[in-house]
Steps between C-alpha positions, in 0.01 A plus 500: 500500500597861452394843612124507542309825475155501655215744487654715765774663298496588134836514325672791666687444822533135412549560128877484493520161666225353283647639181843364589356154541311531174753670277833422667422139587841403369713746694318534828458838665362676804261782572764739623423776255397748764692361796850543626763256377569378853209385718470703816357220709750223432370147456131410535405465862402167651136510596318308772248242386216312662569142604342273241378147534636200317576553133401250229690176532524534877796743503444755773584863432681599818648838417345816637730750329721508196875552476753571228756228415762441233388312191643145527788418267293225336257769384779719366644202313159415350445859388840499332442166324151605396603805298315512166724505192293621205791544259744769396353849525156379606308557820251253647211592727265257674129565454359184660605240756333158481452230760750268330742767387325587174559862413439771243816686404516825309820538298601849389804695393583834666413807296188595306474381143723199554227271372552228764198464727339159530330285762563129541353215703774315686463154651829370638764637264284495184352821358193522275413827329170654609522830312766712334408856589804643325422332168156660514645845564413502872845551650358671810238243597547354847318219680345606831417155637372160393300207638485136395247220554694201368416571137412863437724796573336840553699822517469877499724723285592866544547657158695818560679640808395847380131400526460273800126466441540334158496122542352171383424149633591177319475122531722228350456124480814337644399160361419587138709814474402727213427872500395665827142627513421854614200492733492851642646850482482837669186696421514837324375837620310750287825693448677193361705435813472208738336523844734483796468234763625151583721305264383162365661266750321178405370197687415174317258273684305201362512615139415862581736797476437794734650848492406852618372747242397866498231585242564777251310825511595833644870544585561464871228242557621244754209257538627151426363151461627145497500355149460123445581308183389140437773323301264229367221729378681830444238682705593809701299639789538722804509332837516789742497877490658735748561868553874452489745261331498128566785248531435130439681180605458125464413350838600134504391304192131579474430843645547857389587773752480875446514829687234765446351807663126555513535862400765752409716602795438193714772249585469177309415162648553147375232282341512151345277296272474185295646598159226327301179558697621819674344369820661694788744309717534588865853601589662427836449793737875569500479582127155657494610752760797630300440870442640638178744229381759662273735209432390141562629150422377155594557127495283229650678527835622858514373852436694826508400861437557866571213739553434840347755667731781286352682495833431150636542151360237258634515121479235241582471124481175304529488391863647823637251693708611835360728636228843607615652841442840364406687804368443874542699757301561871546335786315776507238417146387198325351411131488342510156586152369440169680544138394461154650754225422367150564337471841767648724661810347380855437692749286445874490638824363532794739615752241871442555561125478336159476457293816381150596325383820487140625165471679617187684771685691395864475841594358559700183795583275575723204508350151653808337732765636300776331195519277420200282175308455343160569248282321309215666220260410206344684590184695839507328840457667668684212626856542636754255727777630589795279803722556578860401797588278837453667582865428331807360453472127589131482273219385277330759645204684350160406205391714504186714235228476514240778307212655482569875353162598843352575645806672536525879280695738622845593677494839276549800491819701 
């Protein structure tokens, strides 16, 4: 998962971080545009948490506060071995992380007009071409995110960094291959521009693709709805409307989860439904009570999020009485991207670096010294870590793509 914008903040304060993840997926970056180069508060503070009950599998969560530790050498070694090597002069960004290591890579060459910009489906070490953006004259197209159901791949594409509201949504058959099918696009206003609002971060559940959409009309209109596309029939419909943008996620294998506000100006809340019948599904109280989720990620056994204030990272496992406030950052930082790795790790961006928390021990470590990015999947032990250029003006450092299932726990506090 990547940065998740909810109905509580339109692109603005959180725009830089979201745009970096969308447009600079290869290089990694941080929302430090209007902040000092050196954080004034030091490292994130360890926050007290409520004592939870037994976690799934019988493992008790005994920590009551978090602590910072050094990243184990085995992790550093894995990150080094897992560096992606796309070829001479090329950059590779990860747009999707699958349960078994499947991934979507976007290959590009630095500099506009270079002509190299393509996306591939990688299983193991074998690449299959999905689309060649460069050959079609779309050198600036960038994948925002993707989702996969075992056959179909759905993904959203940002067309131009100069117009962040110009985008489209596509699907591709990983079994038969062929040409991707466009199933949605940004609406158009009366003046020819595109309405502002949420980007098309997609969720693919039981043959249905979901994404947030703002209808065209008068410029400045911010009412959004949740668009649904049936892959079998080609039918599109609107699932939910709200007075502010919506973010959508896959919840397990057979549920769709989204955030929405009842009217403009209200904080959003979470809702879930069956993707086919749209019958509402009751959420656990610990999730239903989240007020204004800004970034959220989930697996079957672990949930993590930050709220609209972007100051606190919360984690919750089914069986815990209450969510835990694991990390709190100062006013010069913002937790605007959260991911879950497998069932035990949470990664987040605080505006200056990428970090990882082991919910079994309550300890956390830094994955990057400064800036960077991460990409995670749902119920996947795989993790992508992006790095900034080694020096100003140099090419981005290759990203790492690793399987964390065989790596050790982080040291206890």
